[in-house]
N, C-alpha and C positions, 0 to 999 in steps of 0.2 A: 473952097466950096462951102456955102452957108446952108447946112442941112436943115436948120430950123424953119426956113421959109420955103422949102421945097414941098410941093403937094405930093399926094400918094402916087400919082401917075409918074411923076419925075423920079421919085424914089425907087419905084419898081423898075423903071427903065435903067437907072443907075445900077441897081442890084444885078440885073441881067448881064450887064457888061462887066461888073466887078462883084461876083457872087461871094467872095471870101473876105469882103471888107466888113468887119463887125460893126463899125460905126454906122454904116448904111442900114443895117438890120436894127440897130438900136433906134435910129431916127424913125424908121418905119413903124416899129413897135410903139414909140411915143406918139406918132401921128394917129395910129389906130386908137390908142388909149385916150388921147384928147378928143377924138371923134366919138367916143362912147363905145367903141367896139373892143371891149376888154378881152373877149374870147380870142380874137385874132392876135392881139398883143401878147397874151399869155402863150399862145401857140408858137409865136416867133421866139419868145424867150426860152421856151422849153427845148426848141430844136437848135437854135443858132447860138445860144450862150456858150456852147462848147467850142466855137470856132477858135483856133489857136491865136494867141496874141501875146507879145512881149511888152505891151504898153499897159502900165498899171492904171492909166486913166480909163482905158476901155473896160477893165474889170470893175473899176469904181462905178462907171456909168451903168453897167449891167446890174451892179448891186443896188443902185438907187432905183432903177426900173423895177427890179424884183420887190423892193420895199413897197413901191406904189401899188404893185399888184398883189401885195399880201403874201409873197413867196419868201418867207423869212429864212428858211433853210438855204435856198438858192442864193439869197442875198448874202448870208454869212460866208458861203463858199466863195462868192465873187470877191468880197472884201478880203478874205484870207489870201486869195491869189494876188490881189492888189498889194497887200502888205509884203508878200514874198518877193514881189518885184521892186517895191519901193518902201522899205521898212521905215524910212524917216519922214513919211508923209503923215502928219497928225490927223488929217481928215479920215484917212483909211482906218486908223485905230479908233477914232471917236465913233464913226458909224458902226463899226463892229461891236464896240462897247455898248451902244444903245440896244443892239439886237440881243446881245448876251444878257443884258439886264432884263429885257422882256421875257427871255427864256428862264431867268432865275439862275443863270450860270455865273455866280458871284465871283468866283476865282478869276475867270477870264474877263469879266467886267472890270474888276479891280486892276488886272494886269494892263488892259488896253487904255483905261483911264489914266493910269500912272504914266504910260508911254506917251499919251496925248499931251499931258501937262508938261512932261519932261521936254518934249519937242517944241511945244508952243505954250509957254507959261502964261500968256495973255488970254488963253481960251477960257472965257468966263463960264460958259455952260459946263465944260468938262471939269473945271475947278469946283464948281458948285456941286456937281454930282459926286466927285471924288471925296470932297470934304464931308458930304452927307453920308457917304458909305463908311468912311472912317469913323464918324460919330456913332453909327449903328454898331460897328464892330467893337467900339470902346477905345479907339485910338484917338483920343482927344488931342494929343500933342501933334500927331500927323495932320489932323484936320486944321489946327491952328497954323501949321507950317504952310499948308496949301493956301489958306487965306492970308498968309504973310502977317500973322498977328503973333504977338508975344504971349507967353503963358502968363496968366494972372497970378496973383499972390498965392503962396502955399497955404492952403486951408488947414493943413495938418502939421505945419512947421513947428508948432508948440511941442510936438513930441520929441524934438531934438533941440538941445540948448544952443543959444547963440554964443555964449561965452566959452568958446573953445580955446583951451590953453595949448601951449606948445607940447606939453607932455601928452595931452590927449591925441594930438596929431601924430606924435612920434609912436604912440601905442598903435594907432591905426596903420601907420606905415610899416611897423615891424611885423604886423600880422600879414600884410599883403605885399611882402617883398617878392619881387619877381626878377625879370630880366635885368641884367646889369645896367643896360643903357637903352632908354626908349620906353614909351608908353603910348596909349591910344586915347583919342578923344572922339566922342560920339556927337553926331549932328544930323539934322534932318535936311533932306533936299527939298526943293520947291514942290516936288510931287509927293512929299510926305514919307519918303523912303529913308530909313535910318542907315547911316554909314559910319564906319570908324576910320580914322586917319592916324597913321603912325606919326608920332612926334619925337624928334631927336632931342634927347635930354633926360633928366632924372626927375621922377615924380617927387615933388617936395612939399613943403608946408603950404605954400600958396595954392598949389593945385588941389590938394586935399581939402583945404578950407573952402575953395570955390565949389568943390564937389559936394561937400556936406551941406553947404548953404543952398544948393540947387542951382547955382549960377552956371555950372558946367557939369558934364557927365564924363567921367574918365574910366578907363580900363587898364589892366596890367597884363603883361605877357608873363605867365608864371614860370615858364621853362627858362632856365639859364643855359649858358653856353655848354656846360658839362651835362646837360639833360637831367638836372635836378630841380625840384620844386619844394616850396615850403607850405603850400596850401593846395587844396583841390576841392571839388564839389560835384554832387550829382544833381543834374537839372531834370526836372519832371514837368512836362507841359502838355497842353492840348495840341494835337496836330493842327497846323495852320489850315489845312484843307477842311478839317472838321469844323473849325471856327467859321470859315466862309460858308460852309454848307448850312449853317444854323444862324445866319445873321439875323433872321427874323424871329429866332426862338431864344430869347434871353434866358428863359427858365431852364432850358436844356443846357445852355452854356454854363449857367451857375451850377447845375448838377455835375457837369464834367469837372469844373474847378474843385468841387468838393471831393470828387474821386481823386484828383491830383493830390489834394492835401492829405486825404486818407492814406495814400500810398507813401508819401514822404513821412507820414506819422509812423507807418510800419517800420521804415528805415530808422527813425528815431528810437522807437521802442526796442528794436533788435540791437541797435548800438548800445543803448543804455544797459540792456541785459548783459552785454559782453564787456561793459565797463569802458566803452569808447565814447568820448564826448563828441557830439554833433550838434550843429546849430542851424535851425531852419530860417529861411528868408522868403518873404513874399516879394518877388522881384517885379511886381507891378503890371503883369500881363497874363493874369489867370494861370500863373506858373509858380513853382516853388524851387528853391535851391537848398540842398543839404550840404553845409560846409564842414570841412575837416581841416584843422590847422596843426602843423608839426613844429617841434622845437627847433629842428635844423633842416637843412635842405636834404631831401631824400631822393634817391634815384627814381626817375619816372616809372620804371618797371615795378619797383617796390610799391609805389603809390597806387599804380594800376591794380596790382595784385591785392593790395589792402582794400580798395573799393570793391573789387569783385568778391573778395572773401565776405564782406558785409552783405552784398547783394545776394550771395549764395544762400544766406539764411532767410531771405525775404521772398515771398511768392512773386511770380512774374507779374509785371505791371499790366493793368487792363489794356485791352486792345485799342481803346480810344484814348490812350495817352502815349507819350513818347518819353524815353529815358535816355539821357546822354551823360557820359562821364566827361566833365570839363577838365582837360589836361593841358590846355594851351596850344593844341594843334587841331587842325581841321583838314579833312580829306580834300584834295584838289587833284583832279585827273587821276594819275596812277600813283601819286605820292601824297605828301602832306605839306601844309604850310602853317606857320605860326598864326595863332588866332587869339585875340585878347579876351579876357574875362571881365565883364563890367563889374566895377566895385559896388558893394552894397551901400545902402544909406544915402544914395543919390536919387536923382529923378530918372525914371524911365522916359526917354525922349518921346517914344511913340504914344504912350498913354498919358503922359504928363502926370503920372502918379509917383509918389515917393516910395522907395523900396525900404521895407522894414524887416528886422528880425522879429519872428513871431513865435508864440508858444505852441504847444501841441494842439491847441484848439483853433489856431489860425489868427489869434488876436495879437496885435503888436505890443511889445513890452513898453511900459510907460517911459522908462528911462533907457534909451538905446545905448547911450554912452556907458552907463553903469553895466549894462549887459555885456558890452565889448570888454570891459575890464574883468569880467568873470570868465572869459573864455579860457579854457584849459587846453594847453598844447599837448600833442601826442609825441612822446619820445620815440627815437629810432628803435630802441630795444622793445618798446611796447608794441610798435607797429609790426616788427618782425615776429614777436611772440604771438601776436594775434593771428598773423598769417599761418604760423606753424600750428597753433591750436585749432584754427579753422580747418586746416588740412587733415587733422586727426579726427575731427568730428564725424558723425555718421550723416552723410549727405544722402539725399534721395537719388540714387543712381539706378541705371538700368541693371537688372540683376545679371551678374557675371556667371555664365554657365560653364566656363572652361576652367577646370581646376588649376592647371599650370599658371594661367593668367591671374587667377584669384590669389594664388600663393605668392606670385611675384609682386603684385600690388601690395599685399599685406606685409611683405618682407622688405621691400625697397622704398624708402620714403620719397625718393625723387620720382620714381614711376608712379607712386601713389599721388603725388602732387600734380603731375601732368595728367593723370587719369581724372582727378577731380575737375581740373580745368576743362578737359575734353567732354566729360559727361555733363557738365553744366552748359554746354552748347557754345563755348567760346573757341576762337581760332587759336591754334598752336603756332608758336614761332618756328622759324626754320630750324633752329638748334634743337628745340623740343622734338620736332618731327624726326630729326636725325637720330636722336637717342632712342625714340620709339621704334623706328624702322630697323636700326641696327641692334635692337634687343628682341622685340617680338617677331621680327622678320625671320629669326633663326629657330623659332619654335616649330616642332614637327607636326603642324596641324593645318597645312595648306593655307596659311595666312588667315585662318579664321579668327584668331585672337587679334591680329592686326586690324582686320575689318571691324570687329566688334568694338575695339578700343576707339577707332577714329570715326566711326559712323555718326556720332552726335555732332561732330564739328561742322560748321557751316560750309567749309570748302571741301568736304569729303566727296570724292568721286571714286566709286568702286573700281572702274577700269584703270584709272590712274594709279591707285594704290597697288593694284595687281601688277601693273607694268613696272612700277618702281621696285616693288618687292622682289619680282622675278630677276631683277638685275643685281641683286646683292651677291657679289662674288667674293667679298673679303671676309673678315671675321667679325664676331660680335664686338660691340664697343666695350672698352675697358672702363673701370670706375675712375681712374685718373683723367681719362678723356672726357667723361661726363662732367667732372669738376671743371675742366677747362672750358667746355661748351656752355655750362649753366652755372656760372659763378654766383648769380643772384639767388638761385635756388639753394645751392649747397652751402651758402653763407649762413643760412638760418635753419636749415633742415639737419636733423641728427643723422648725417650720412656716415655712420661709424659701424658698418656691418662687420660681423665676424663670421667667416666661413673658411672651411678647409680648402686651400688652393692645391689642386693636384700637381704633382711634379711635372714641370714643363708648362704649366698653365699660367693664368694671370687673373687678377681680380675682375669680376664681371657679374652684373646682377643675375645672369642666368645660373650662377652657381647655387642660388637659392632654390632652384628647381631641380636641375640635373647637371652635375659636373661634366657629364659626357657631351653637353651642348657646347662647351668651350674647348676649342682645339688645343692640342698639346704643341709644344715648341717644335717638335720634329715634324708635325703636320703643317705648321705654319711656314716653317723655314726649310721645307724639303728641298734639298739641293742634289744635283747629280754628283757621283763619285769622281775621284781624281782621274781614273782612266777615261771616263766618259768626257770629262772636260778636256783632257789632253787630245783625245781623238777628234773632238769637235774643233779644237784650235788648229790642229794639223790640216783638217779638211778645209777650213776657211782659208788658210795660207795657200794651199794648193789651188783653190778656186781663184784667189787673188792673182796668183802667178799666171794662170790661164787667161784671165780677163786682161791683164796687163799686156801679155803677148799679143792677144787679138787686137787690142787697141793700137799697138805699134804697127801691126800689119795694115789696119785700116787707114792709118795716117799716111803710110807709104803709098797706098793705092790712091788716096786723095791728092797727094802731091803730084803723082804721075798724070792724073787726069787734068789737073790745072795747067800743067805745062805741055 
């Protein structure tokens, strides 16, 4: 049936015989629109657009009709339904991108333009729009990738020498040692999206040389198989959504970048105050990275505690910035997966800008290679000592109102360390929670201390804490068990408490408060007497004889029934 050449009378007749056919209503609305009767066309769209259909083309046609009538919101809804039914149709994404652009919804505009180009790389108009948007954001490399052009010569390449020796490369490789086997390479898709690919092999002289010359961009996986690492960094950036919201406001984005730098400068100043070497990098995308390098491979848990100890002394970052600890893993679903860290001094593929180490004012050092040679490594003992001293400093905590808890935190360095972590708003590990529950859960205060201790944690749920605490039926945790559960804590904390252990008791942090809170041996191992055991044993034997006799009787009855 050719609906284009049907007149109004025929269309209305067809609709009476098939009133739930959306294509007939679309054709009728178009006929009214072509005849100049926009009001009737609009009325049909308003009423009949909701007719159910599983055909993405129907929703696409409704969207085009809504566009012609100036009904932008309804058009967007129709294109979204078309995408839901046929997500691989580039026309659906492109039409929706155009409407989002008119509305100023840049995040959605970018998303659907990227999808359009990914599905149909020859879509000239979408490519032009996408490249223009990338240019406005400052992603010159992505714009060149969309136009399928190569990056031009490095205008700042003079800041890094051409005559790299093997010793220079080895120095670089030694700083950024990571996973025993494998590294990552970064590249841009035809839609300008940056991706990293795992490469089987060992990062060597040739790869680093290409990276430093800007021919390729590489990343390393810092975590080794034994969950140790030799370097880590704090990444501070402008949230991506905030960048997209201010595409047309270059001045505001520049102001946000200054905020980012001011915050990493605070990290620099705090680290210097504590005698910890840190190195700032402009990684080419209105962001900064603060690098820390270790003499040897340290446990990831110790490195994480080290970074958090530094951040504890720095004010919280501004609300319009994001802060991430780059530890070589990234959340995925309910778990984590390995994630590379892009090496410095290469090119940021998205912005086509070289990444530089910078001073406290944000200016690149003139001789980057000389600056690398001046990097001081942090020893294991130094990192552990810093964590210890940080735990002993006066942190801004919520005032502790309960004297028993206050005395316990002051007396037990392990509880004090966990308290510092909890009060700073970080999540406790399962082992740390066990220690807290099996210590504070036995204080005679209706779990008030336990709630007060855990409340700042992000995963604190009062009902859950109450439920778990009410199920504590065993005894308070012992000091040897704490050492077994938290070896990383007790390895560097002065856990050498001296207290009088009552007869029949055992070492436990609660002895700092009240020895009566720790049960005696006879309380823990209360067993019935000899006569009671003998009586119970005889009763059980008698019961067994009765059950055996009854079983034999039932077997006899069953045999008679069968025959």
